[in-house]
NUGU-816829 format. One record per residue: residue in three letters; chain; x, y, z of N, C-alpha, C, O, CB in turn. Coordinates in steps of 0.2 Angstrom, whole numbers. Glycine has a CB too. Example, Ala and Ser with C-alpha at 12.3 -4.5 7.8 and 13.67 -1.06 7.14 Angstrom:
2
drenmi | torba | n.X | n.Y | n.Z | ca.X | ca.Y | ca.Z | c.X | c.Y | c.Z | o.X | o.Y | o.Z | cb.X | cb.Y | cb.Z
ALA | A | 66 | -28 | 39 | 62 | -22 | 39 | 66 | -16 | 39 | 71 | -17 | 42 | 57 | -22 | 45 .
SER | A | 64 | -11 | 35 | 68 | -5 | 36 | 64 | 0 | 39 | 67 | 6 | 40 | 70 | -3 | 29 .
***
This chain:
155
drenmi | torba | n.X | n.Y | n.Z | ca.X | ca.Y | ca.Z | c.X | c.Y | c.Z | o.X | o.Y | o.Z | cb.X | cb.Y | cb.Z
MET | A | 755 | 1535 | -104 | 749 | 1537 | -100 | 747 | 1533 | -95 | 748 | 1534 | -89 | 745 | 1538 | -104 .
GLU | A | 745 | 1527 | -97 | 743 | 1519 | -92 | 751 | 1521 | -85 | 751 | 1523 | -79 | 745 | 1507 | -100 .
GLY | A | 756 | 1521 | -88 | 760 | 1518 | -82 | 761 | 1523 | -77 | 761 | 1521 | -71 | 767 | 1515 | -84 .
VAL | A | 762 | 1530 | -79 | 761 | 1536 | -78 | 755 | 1537 | -71 | 756 | 1539 | -66 | 758 | 1537 | -86 .
LEU | A | 749 | 1534 | -73 | 743 | 1533 | -68 | 745 | 1528 | -62 | 745 | 1529 | -56 | 736 | 1528 | -74 .
MET | A | 747 | 1523 | -65 | 750 | 1516 | -61 | 753 | 1521 | -57 | 749 | 1523 | -52 | 755 | 1510 | -65 .
ASP | A | 760 | 1523 | -56 | 763 | 1525 | -51 | 760 | 1529 | -48 | 762 | 1529 | -42 | 769 | 1527 | -51 .
LEU | A | 755 | 1533 | -49 | 753 | 1541 | -46 | 748 | 1535 | -41 | 748 | 1536 | -35 | 749 | 1549 | -53 .
VAL | A | 745 | 1530 | -43 | 740 | 1525 | -39 | 745 | 1522 | -35 | 742 | 1520 | -30 | 735 | 1520 | -44 .
ASP | A | 752 | 1520 | -35 | 755 | 1516 | -31 | 757 | 1522 | -26 | 756 | 1521 | -20 | 761 | 1511 | -34 .
LEU | A | 760 | 1528 | -29 | 763 | 1531 | -26 | 758 | 1535 | -19 | 761 | 1537 | -14 | 767 | 1535 | -32 .
GLU | A | 751 | 1536 | -20 | 744 | 1537 | -18 | 745 | 1533 | -10 | 745 | 1535 | -4 | 738 | 1533 | -24 .
ALA | A | 745 | 1525 | -13 | 744 | 1520 | -9 | 752 | 1520 | -3 | 753 | 1518 | 3 | 743 | 1513 | -13 .
ARG | A | 754 | 1522 | -7 | 760 | 1521 | -1 | 760 | 1528 | 5 | 763 | 1529 | 10 | 769 | 1520 | -6 .
LEU | A | 757 | 1531 | 1 | 758 | 1540 | 7 | 753 | 1538 | 10 | 756 | 1537 | 16 | 755 | 1550 | 3 .
ARG | A | 747 | 1536 | 11 | 742 | 1532 | 16 | 744 | 1528 | 19 | 741 | 1527 | 24 | 737 | 1529 | 13 .
ALA | A | 751 | 1523 | 18 | 754 | 1518 | 22 | 758 | 1524 | 27 | 757 | 1525 | 34 | 760 | 1512 | 18 .
VAL | A | 763 | 1528 | 22 | 764 | 1533 | 28 | 764 | 1535 | 33 | 767 | 1535 | 39 | 765 | 1536 | 29 .
GLU | A | 758 | 1538 | 32 | 752 | 1542 | 35 | 750 | 1538 | 41 | 751 | 1539 | 47 | 744 | 1543 | 30 .
ALA | A | 747 | 1532 | 39 | 745 | 1529 | 44 | 750 | 1525 | 49 | 748 | 1523 | 55 | 741 | 1525 | 42 .
ARG | A | 757 | 1525 | 47 | 761 | 1523 | 52 | 763 | 1531 | 55 | 764 | 1529 | 61 | 767 | 1518 | 49 .
LEU | A | 764 | 1536 | 55 | 765 | 1542 | 58 | 759 | 1542 | 63 | 760 | 1544 | 69 | 765 | 1547 | 53 .
ALA | A | 754 | 1541 | 61 | 748 | 1541 | 65 | 747 | 1537 | 69 | 744 | 1539 | 74 | 743 | 1540 | 62 .
LEU | A | 751 | 1529 | 69 | 750 | 1525 | 76 | 755 | 1526 | 79 | 755 | 1524 | 85 | 750 | 1517 | 76 .
GLY | A | 761 | 1529 | 77 | 768 | 1533 | 80 | 764 | 1539 | 85 | 766 | 1539 | 91 | 773 | 1537 | 73 .
ASP | A | 760 | 1544 | 84 | 758 | 1548 | 89 | 752 | 1545 | 90 | 749 | 1549 | 86 | 757 | 1555 | 88 .
LEU | A | 748 | 1541 | 91 | 744 | 1538 | 93 | 746 | 1535 | 102 | 742 | 1535 | 107 | 744 | 1534 | 87 .
VAL | A | 752 | 1531 | 100 | 756 | 1527 | 105 | 760 | 1534 | 108 | 758 | 1536 | 114 | 763 | 1519 | 101 .
ALA | A | 765 | 1538 | 105 | 765 | 1544 | 111 | 760 | 1547 | 115 | 762 | 1550 | 119 | 769 | 1549 | 110 .
ARG | A | 755 | 1547 | 114 | 749 | 1551 | 115 | 747 | 1547 | 122 | 746 | 1551 | 127 | 743 | 1551 | 108 .
TYR | A | 746 | 1542 | 123 | 744 | 1536 | 127 | 750 | 1538 | 131 | 749 | 1539 | 137 | 743 | 1527 | 123 .
CYS | A | 756 | 1537 | 129 | 761 | 1539 | 136 | 761 | 1545 | 140 | 761 | 1545 | 147 | 768 | 1540 | 133 .
ILE | A | 759 | 1550 | 133 | 759 | 1558 | 138 | 751 | 1556 | 144 | 751 | 1557 | 150 | 757 | 1568 | 130 .
ALA | A | 745 | 1553 | 140 | 739 | 1553 | 144 | 739 | 1551 | 152 | 737 | 1553 | 157 | 734 | 1549 | 141 .
ILE | A | 743 | 1545 | 150 | 745 | 1538 | 155 | 749 | 1544 | 161 | 745 | 1546 | 166 | 752 | 1530 | 150 .
ASP | A | 754 | 1546 | 161 | 759 | 1548 | 165 | 757 | 1554 | 167 | 758 | 1556 | 173 | 767 | 1548 | 161 .
ASP | A | 750 | 1561 | 161 | 748 | 1567 | 166 | 741 | 1564 | 172 | 739 | 1567 | 176 | 745 | 1573 | 160 .
GLN | A | 739 | 1558 | 169 | 733 | 1554 | 173 | 728 | 1556 | 170 | 722 | 1557 | 173 | 731 | 1555 | 181 .
ASP | A | 728 | 1557 | 163 | 723 | 1562 | 161 | 719 | 1556 | 158 | 722 | 1553 | 153 | 724 | 1569 | 156 .
TYR | A | 714 | 1554 | 161 | 709 | 1546 | 160 | 705 | 1551 | 154 | 707 | 1549 | 148 | 702 | 1541 | 169 .
GLU | A | 701 | 1555 | 155 | 698 | 1557 | 148 | 700 | 1558 | 143 | 696 | 1557 | 138 | 696 | 1560 | 148 .
GLY | A | 707 | 1561 | 142 | 712 | 1559 | 135 | 712 | 1554 | 133 | 710 | 1552 | 128 | 719 | 1561 | 136 .
LEU | A | 715 | 1548 | 138 | 716 | 1543 | 138 | 709 | 1538 | 133 | 710 | 1534 | 128 | 718 | 1541 | 146 .
ALA | A | 704 | 1539 | 136 | 697 | 1536 | 135 | 698 | 1535 | 127 | 697 | 1530 | 123 | 690 | 1541 | 137 .
GLU | A | 699 | 1544 | 126 | 698 | 1543 | 120 | 704 | 1541 | 114 | 704 | 1544 | 108 | 695 | 1550 | 119 .
LEU | A | 707 | 1538 | 115 | 713 | 1536 | 112 | 711 | 1527 | 111 | 714 | 1523 | 107 | 721 | 1538 | 117 .
PHE | A | 705 | 1527 | 115 | 705 | 1516 | 114 | 699 | 1518 | 110 | 696 | 1524 | 111 | 704 | 1509 | 123 .
ALA | A | 695 | 1513 | 106 | 691 | 1510 | 102 | 683 | 1509 | 108 | 684 | 1505 | 113 | 695 | 1503 | 98 .
ALA | A | 678 | 1510 | 107 | 672 | 1508 | 109 | 673 | 1503 | 114 | 672 | 1504 | 120 | 668 | 1506 | 103 .
ASP | A | 674 | 1497 | 109 | 675 | 1491 | 110 | 682 | 1488 | 111 | 683 | 1482 | 109 | 672 | 1488 | 105 .
ALA | A | 687 | 1491 | 114 | 693 | 1488 | 113 | 692 | 1485 | 122 | 689 | 1486 | 127 | 699 | 1495 | 110 .
THR | A | 698 | 1480 | 120 | 700 | 1477 | 126 | 708 | 1476 | 128 | 713 | 1478 | 125 | 695 | 1470 | 125 .
TRP | A | 707 | 1472 | 134 | 715 | 1475 | 137 | 717 | 1468 | 142 | 715 | 1467 | 148 | 715 | 1484 | 143 .
PRO | A | 719 | 1465 | 140 | 720 | 1458 | 145 | 725 | 1459 | 152 | 731 | 1460 | 152 | 724 | 1452 | 142 .
PHE | A | 720 | 1459 | 157 | 727 | 1461 | 163 | 727 | 1454 | 166 | 721 | 1451 | 166 | 727 | 1468 | 170 .
PRO | A | 733 | 1450 | 169 | 732 | 1445 | 174 | 726 | 1443 | 176 | 724 | 1438 | 174 | 735 | 1446 | 178 .
ASP | A | 722 | 1447 | 181 | 714 | 1447 | 183 | 711 | 1445 | 180 | 707 | 1442 | 182 | 711 | 1453 | 184 .
GLY | A | 712 | 1446 | 173 | 704 | 1447 | 170 | 706 | 1453 | 165 | 710 | 1458 | 165 | 698 | 1449 | 177 .
GLU | A | 700 | 1450 | 158 | 702 | 1455 | 153 | 698 | 1462 | 153 | 692 | 1462 | 154 | 701 | 1452 | 146 .
ALA | A | 699 | 1466 | 152 | 696 | 1472 | 152 | 691 | 1472 | 147 | 692 | 1467 | 143 | 700 | 1478 | 151 .
ARG | A | 686 | 1475 | 145 | 683 | 1474 | 139 | 679 | 1480 | 139 | 676 | 1481 | 144 | 681 | 1468 | 137 .
GLY | A | 679 | 1484 | 133 | 675 | 1489 | 132 | 680 | 1496 | 134 | 685 | 1495 | 138 | 669 | 1489 | 136 .
ARG | A | 679 | 1503 | 130 | 685 | 1508 | 132 | 684 | 1510 | 139 | 689 | 1510 | 142 | 686 | 1514 | 126 .
THR | A | 679 | 1512 | 143 | 675 | 1511 | 150 | 677 | 1508 | 155 | 678 | 1511 | 160 | 669 | 1508 | 149 .
ALA | A | 679 | 1500 | 153 | 682 | 1497 | 158 | 688 | 1497 | 157 | 691 | 1496 | 162 | 681 | 1491 | 158 .
VAL | A | 693 | 1499 | 151 | 699 | 1498 | 150 | 703 | 1503 | 154 | 708 | 1501 | 157 | 701 | 1498 | 144 .
VAL | A | 699 | 1511 | 154 | 702 | 1516 | 156 | 701 | 1515 | 164 | 704 | 1519 | 168 | 699 | 1523 | 153 .
ALA | A | 697 | 1510 | 166 | 695 | 1510 | 176 | 702 | 1506 | 176 | 708 | 1506 | 177 | 685 | 1505 | 180 .
ALA | A | 698 | 1501 | 175 | 706 | 1497 | 173 | 714 | 1500 | 176 | 719 | 1500 | 180 | 706 | 1497 | 165 .
LEU | A | 713 | 1502 | 171 | 723 | 1508 | 171 | 720 | 1512 | 176 | 724 | 1512 | 181 | 727 | 1515 | 162 .
ARG | A | 717 | 1515 | 176 | 716 | 1520 | 184 | 717 | 1516 | 191 | 718 | 1519 | 196 | 709 | 1525 | 184 .
GLU | A | 716 | 1511 | 190 | 714 | 1507 | 199 | 721 | 1506 | 196 | 724 | 1506 | 202 | 707 | 1498 | 201 .
ARG | A | 725 | 1504 | 193 | 733 | 1500 | 193 | 736 | 1506 | 194 | 741 | 1505 | 197 | 736 | 1496 | 187 .
ARG | A | 734 | 1513 | 192 | 738 | 1517 | 195 | 739 | 1521 | 199 | 742 | 1526 | 199 | 741 | 1518 | 193 .
SER | A | 732 | 1519 | 204 | 732 | 1521 | 209 | 735 | 1523 | 216 | 734 | 1528 | 220 | 729 | 1519 | 210 .
GLY | A | 739 | 1517 | 216 | 743 | 1517 | 223 | 752 | 1518 | 220 | 756 | 1516 | 224 | 742 | 1507 | 227 .
ASN | A | 753 | 1523 | 213 | 759 | 1525 | 212 | 759 | 1531 | 211 | 754 | 1533 | 210 | 763 | 1523 | 209 .
ALA | A | 766 | 1535 | 212 | 768 | 1541 | 212 | 767 | 1543 | 203 | 762 | 1540 | 199 | 776 | 1543 | 215 .
GLY | A | 773 | 1548 | 201 | 773 | 1548 | 195 | 777 | 1544 | 191 | 782 | 1541 | 192 | 773 | 1553 | 193 .
SER | A | 775 | 1546 | 185 | 777 | 1540 | 177 | 780 | 1546 | 173 | 779 | 1552 | 173 | 768 | 1534 | 172 .
VAL | A | 786 | 1541 | 168 | 786 | 1543 | 163 | 788 | 1537 | 160 | 791 | 1532 | 162 | 791 | 1548 | 162 .
HIS | A | 783 | 1538 | 154 | 784 | 1532 | 150 | 786 | 1534 | 142 | 784 | 1539 | 139 | 779 | 1529 | 150 .
THR | A | 790 | 1530 | 140 | 796 | 1533 | 135 | 794 | 1527 | 129 | 797 | 1522 | 129 | 805 | 1533 | 139 .
PRO | A | 791 | 1529 | 125 | 791 | 1523 | 117 | 796 | 1523 | 113 | 797 | 1528 | 109 | 785 | 1525 | 112 .
HIS | A | 800 | 1517 | 113 | 806 | 1518 | 107 | 808 | 1517 | 101 | 813 | 1517 | 98 | 810 | 1517 | 109 .
ALA | A | 799 | 1514 | 98 | 799 | 1509 | 91 | 792 | 1508 | 94 | 790 | 1507 | 99 | 804 | 1502 | 90 .
CYS | A | 788 | 1509 | 87 | 780 | 1508 | 85 | 782 | 1501 | 79 | 782 | 1502 | 73 | 775 | 1516 | 80 .
VAL | A | 782 | 1495 | 80 | 784 | 1490 | 73 | 777 | 1491 | 69 | 774 | 1485 | 69 | 786 | 1480 | 75 .
VAL | A | 775 | 1494 | 66 | 767 | 1490 | 61 | 769 | 1484 | 58 | 772 | 1485 | 53 | 763 | 1495 | 55 .
THR | A | 766 | 1479 | 61 | 768 | 1471 | 56 | 763 | 1468 | 51 | 763 | 1463 | 48 | 769 | 1463 | 62 .
ASP | A | 756 | 1473 | 51 | 750 | 1472 | 49 | 748 | 1478 | 47 | 747 | 1482 | 52 | 745 | 1468 | 53 .
LEU | A | 746 | 1480 | 39 | 741 | 1487 | 40 | 738 | 1489 | 34 | 740 | 1490 | 28 | 745 | 1493 | 41 .
GLY | A | 730 | 1488 | 37 | 726 | 1489 | 30 | 724 | 1494 | 32 | 726 | 1497 | 37 | 720 | 1483 | 26 .
GLU | A | 718 | 1496 | 28 | 714 | 1503 | 29 | 711 | 1505 | 34 | 709 | 1511 | 36 | 711 | 1505 | 25 .
ARG | A | 709 | 1499 | 37 | 705 | 1501 | 43 | 707 | 1497 | 51 | 705 | 1498 | 57 | 697 | 1500 | 40 .
HIS | A | 712 | 1492 | 49 | 714 | 1486 | 57 | 724 | 1488 | 52 | 726 | 1489 | 47 | 709 | 1472 | 57 .
ALA | A | 726 | 1488 | 59 | 734 | 1487 | 62 | 735 | 1483 | 64 | 730 | 1480 | 67 | 737 | 1491 | 65 .
SER | A | 741 | 1480 | 66 | 744 | 1477 | 73 | 750 | 1479 | 72 | 754 | 1478 | 67 | 743 | 1470 | 74 .
GLY | A | 753 | 1481 | 80 | 761 | 1480 | 78 | 764 | 1479 | 86 | 760 | 1478 | 90 | 765 | 1489 | 74 .
THR | A | 769 | 1480 | 87 | 773 | 1481 | 92 | 777 | 1485 | 97 | 783 | 1486 | 95 | 775 | 1479 | 92 .
VAL | A | 776 | 1487 | 101 | 780 | 1496 | 102 | 785 | 1492 | 109 | 783 | 1487 | 113 | 772 | 1506 | 106 .
LEU | A | 791 | 1496 | 108 | 793 | 1494 | 112 | 795 | 1502 | 117 | 795 | 1508 | 115 | 798 | 1490 | 108 .
ALA | A | 797 | 1500 | 123 | 793 | 1505 | 129 | 799 | 1503 | 135 | 802 | 1498 | 137 | 783 | 1501 | 131 .
HIS | A | 801 | 1509 | 136 | 803 | 1509 | 144 | 799 | 1514 | 149 | 796 | 1519 | 146 | 812 | 1512 | 144 .
VAL | A | 798 | 1514 | 155 | 794 | 1517 | 159 | 799 | 1519 | 168 | 803 | 1514 | 170 | 788 | 1512 | 160 .
GLU | A | 799 | 1524 | 170 | 801 | 1525 | 177 | 795 | 1527 | 181 | 791 | 1532 | 179 | 807 | 1531 | 176 .
MET | A | 794 | 1523 | 186 | 788 | 1525 | 191 | 791 | 1525 | 198 | 795 | 1522 | 200 | 782 | 1519 | 190 .
GLY | A | 786 | 1529 | 200 | 787 | 1529 | 209 | 782 | 1522 | 210 | 776 | 1522 | 208 | 783 | 1538 | 214 .
ILE | A | 786 | 1517 | 212 | 779 | 1513 | 217 | 784 | 1512 | 226 | 790 | 1512 | 228 | 777 | 1502 | 211 .
GLY | A | 780 | 1511 | 229 | 779 | 1512 | 237 | 786 | 1516 | 238 | 792 | 1512 | 237 | 777 | 1504 | 243 .
GLY | A | 786 | 1523 | 239 | 792 | 1527 | 240 | 801 | 1525 | 236 | 807 | 1525 | 237 | 792 | 1527 | 248 .
THR | A | 797 | 1522 | 231 | 804 | 1520 | 228 | 803 | 1521 | 219 | 800 | 1517 | 216 | 807 | 1512 | 230 .
THR | A | 807 | 1525 | 217 | 808 | 1525 | 207 | 810 | 1518 | 204 | 815 | 1515 | 205 | 816 | 1530 | 204 .
HIS | A | 804 | 1516 | 201 | 809 | 1509 | 199 | 809 | 1513 | 192 | 807 | 1518 | 190 | 804 | 1498 | 200 .
MET | A | 812 | 1506 | 187 | 812 | 1508 | 180 | 811 | 1501 | 176 | 813 | 1496 | 179 | 819 | 1511 | 178 .
GLY | A | 809 | 1500 | 172 | 809 | 1494 | 168 | 807 | 1495 | 162 | 806 | 1501 | 160 | 805 | 1490 | 169 .
ALA | A | 807 | 1490 | 158 | 806 | 1487 | 150 | 800 | 1485 | 148 | 799 | 1479 | 149 | 811 | 1481 | 148 .
LEU | A | 796 | 1489 | 145 | 790 | 1487 | 144 | 789 | 1483 | 135 | 794 | 1483 | 131 | 786 | 1495 | 145 .
ARG | A | 783 | 1478 | 133 | 784 | 1477 | 126 | 773 | 1476 | 128 | 769 | 1473 | 132 | 791 | 1469 | 122 .
TYR | A | 773 | 1481 | 121 | 763 | 1482 | 120 | 765 | 1478 | 115 | 770 | 1478 | 112 | 757 | 1489 | 119 .
THR | A | 757 | 1474 | 113 | 756 | 1470 | 108 | 750 | 1474 | 107 | 747 | 1477 | 111 | 755 | 1463 | 109 .
ASP | A | 749 | 1475 | 101 | 744 | 1482 | 101 | 740 | 1480 | 93 | 744 | 1478 | 88 | 750 | 1492 | 102 .
ARG | A | 733 | 1480 | 93 | 730 | 1480 | 89 | 727 | 1487 | 87 | 726 | 1491 | 92 | 726 | 1475 | 91 .
TYR | A | 725 | 1490 | 82 | 723 | 1496 | 79 | 717 | 1497 | 75 | 716 | 1494 | 69 | 727 | 1499 | 75 .
ALA | A | 714 | 1500 | 76 | 706 | 1502 | 73 | 705 | 1509 | 69 | 706 | 1514 | 72 | 701 | 1502 | 78 .
ARG | A | 703 | 1510 | 63 | 704 | 1517 | 60 | 696 | 1517 | 60 | 692 | 1513 | 57 | 709 | 1519 | 51 .
GLY | A | 695 | 1521 | 65 | 685 | 1524 | 67 | 685 | 1526 | 58 | 689 | 1526 | 54 | 683 | 1535 | 76 .
ASP | A | 678 | 1530 | 59 | 673 | 1532 | 55 | 676 | 1539 | 54 | 677 | 1540 | 48 | 665 | 1533 | 58 .
ASP | A | 679 | 1544 | 57 | 682 | 1550 | 58 | 690 | 1549 | 57 | 694 | 1553 | 58 | 680 | 1553 | 64 .
GLY | A | 691 | 1544 | 56 | 698 | 1543 | 51 | 702 | 1543 | 56 | 708 | 1540 | 55 | 701 | 1549 | 46 .
ARG | A | 701 | 1544 | 63 | 707 | 1542 | 68 | 707 | 1535 | 71 | 702 | 1533 | 73 | 707 | 1546 | 73 .
TRP | A | 714 | 1533 | 71 | 715 | 1526 | 72 | 716 | 1527 | 81 | 719 | 1532 | 84 | 721 | 1523 | 68 .
ARG | A | 714 | 1522 | 85 | 712 | 1520 | 91 | 715 | 1511 | 93 | 715 | 1506 | 90 | 704 | 1522 | 90 .
PHE | A | 716 | 1513 | 99 | 719 | 1505 | 102 | 712 | 1499 | 101 | 706 | 1500 | 103 | 721 | 1505 | 112 .
LEU | A | 713 | 1495 | 99 | 707 | 1490 | 99 | 708 | 1485 | 103 | 703 | 1484 | 106 | 706 | 1486 | 93 .
ARG | A | 713 | 1483 | 104 | 718 | 1478 | 111 | 723 | 1482 | 110 | 725 | 1485 | 106 | 722 | 1471 | 110 .
ARG | A | 726 | 1481 | 117 | 731 | 1481 | 120 | 734 | 1477 | 125 | 730 | 1477 | 130 | 731 | 1486 | 122 .
GLU | A | 741 | 1472 | 126 | 744 | 1468 | 128 | 749 | 1471 | 128 | 752 | 1474 | 124 | 744 | 1463 | 126 .
MET | A | 751 | 1472 | 137 | 758 | 1475 | 140 | 762 | 1465 | 144 | 760 | 1460 | 147 | 756 | 1484 | 148 .
THR | A | 768 | 1469 | 141 | 770 | 1464 | 143 | 778 | 1467 | 148 | 782 | 1471 | 146 | 771 | 1459 | 136 .
VAL | A | 779 | 1465 | 156 | 783 | 1468 | 157 | 790 | 1464 | 157 | 790 | 1459 | 160 | 782 | 1470 | 162 .
VAL | A | 795 | 1467 | 153 | 804 | 1466 | 150 | 807 | 1463 | 157 | 810 | 1458 | 158 | 809 | 1474 | 146 .
HIS | A | 805 | 1468 | 160 | 808 | 1469 | 168 | 807 | 1475 | 171 | 806 | 1480 | 168 | 816 | 1467 | 169 .
MET | A | 808 | 1475 | 178 | 807 | 1480 | 179 | 809 | 1480 | 188 | 807 | 1476 | 192 | 798 | 1482 | 177 .
GLY | A | 813 | 1485 | 189 | 815 | 1485 | 195 | 816 | 1493 | 201 | 814 | 1498 | 199 | 822 | 1480 | 193 .
PRO | A | 819 | 1493 | 206 | 820 | 1499 | 209 | 828 | 1502 | 207 | 834 | 1500 | 208 | 820 | 1497 | 217 .
TRP | A | 825 | 1506 | 205 | 833 | 1513 | 200 | 837 | 1510 | 203 | 842 | 1508 | 199 | 834 | 1523 | 201 .
ALA | A | 838 | 1509 | 211 | 846 | 1507 | 212 | 851 | 1500 | 211 | 857 | 1499 | 212 | 847 | 1508 | 218 .
ASP | A | 844 | 1497 | 209 | 845 | 1490 | 207 | 845 | 1486 | 198 | 846 | 1481 | 195 | 839 | 1486 | 211 .
ILE | A | 844 | 1494 | 197 | 843 | 1490 | 190 | 848 | 1488 | 185 | 847 | 1483 | 181 | 840 | 1495 | 187 .
GLU | A | 856 | 1491 | 187 | 860 | 1489 | 185 | 861 | 1477 | 187 | 866 | 1473 | 186 | 866 | 1495 | 189 .
ARG | A | 858 | 1477 | 187 | 857 | 1469 | 190 | 851 | 1466 | 188 | 851 | 1460 | 188 | 855 | 1468 | 198 .
SER | A | 846 | 1471 | 184 | 838 | 1469 | 184 | 839 | 1464 | 176 | 833 | 1462 | 175 | 831 | 1478 | 184 .
LEU | A | 842 | 1463 | 173 | 844 | 1459 | 167 | 849 | 1453 | 168 | 850 | 1450 | 162 | 846 | 1464 | 163 .
VAL | A | 851 | 1450 | 172 | 856 | 1445 | 175 | 855 | 1442 | 180 | 858 | 1438 | 182 | 862 | 1447 | 177 .
***
């Protein structure tokens, strides 16, 4: 009987890990939807109160500052389509996790459609309400170029 109980405990832990990974993938997808829809109220719900995001001109600290920085950076751009491809969770605990997200973006910049590959390095925190949120998010642009030039953007 003891072996059966141990198997159940292990199964419960594995199920919690799977549920957490699915929730983190959903968080990433909800970010893409909110940023594309310019839903800044919805975007704010995805970040922890003490979230940070380092940008080239300085680090945004706190949910409000992160969302304001994202809004400002989007202000001169037309529409966008962010598409996540993979969320690789590299460290998963009960309340914190880390991961890397591979994605691409299509974005209107200066009257031209650009396409690019993005990599996000994330830290996540599970709140007291059980929801996962971004604790830290850092974006690396792997490559970006006008749609017409994209065939040469990696060479």
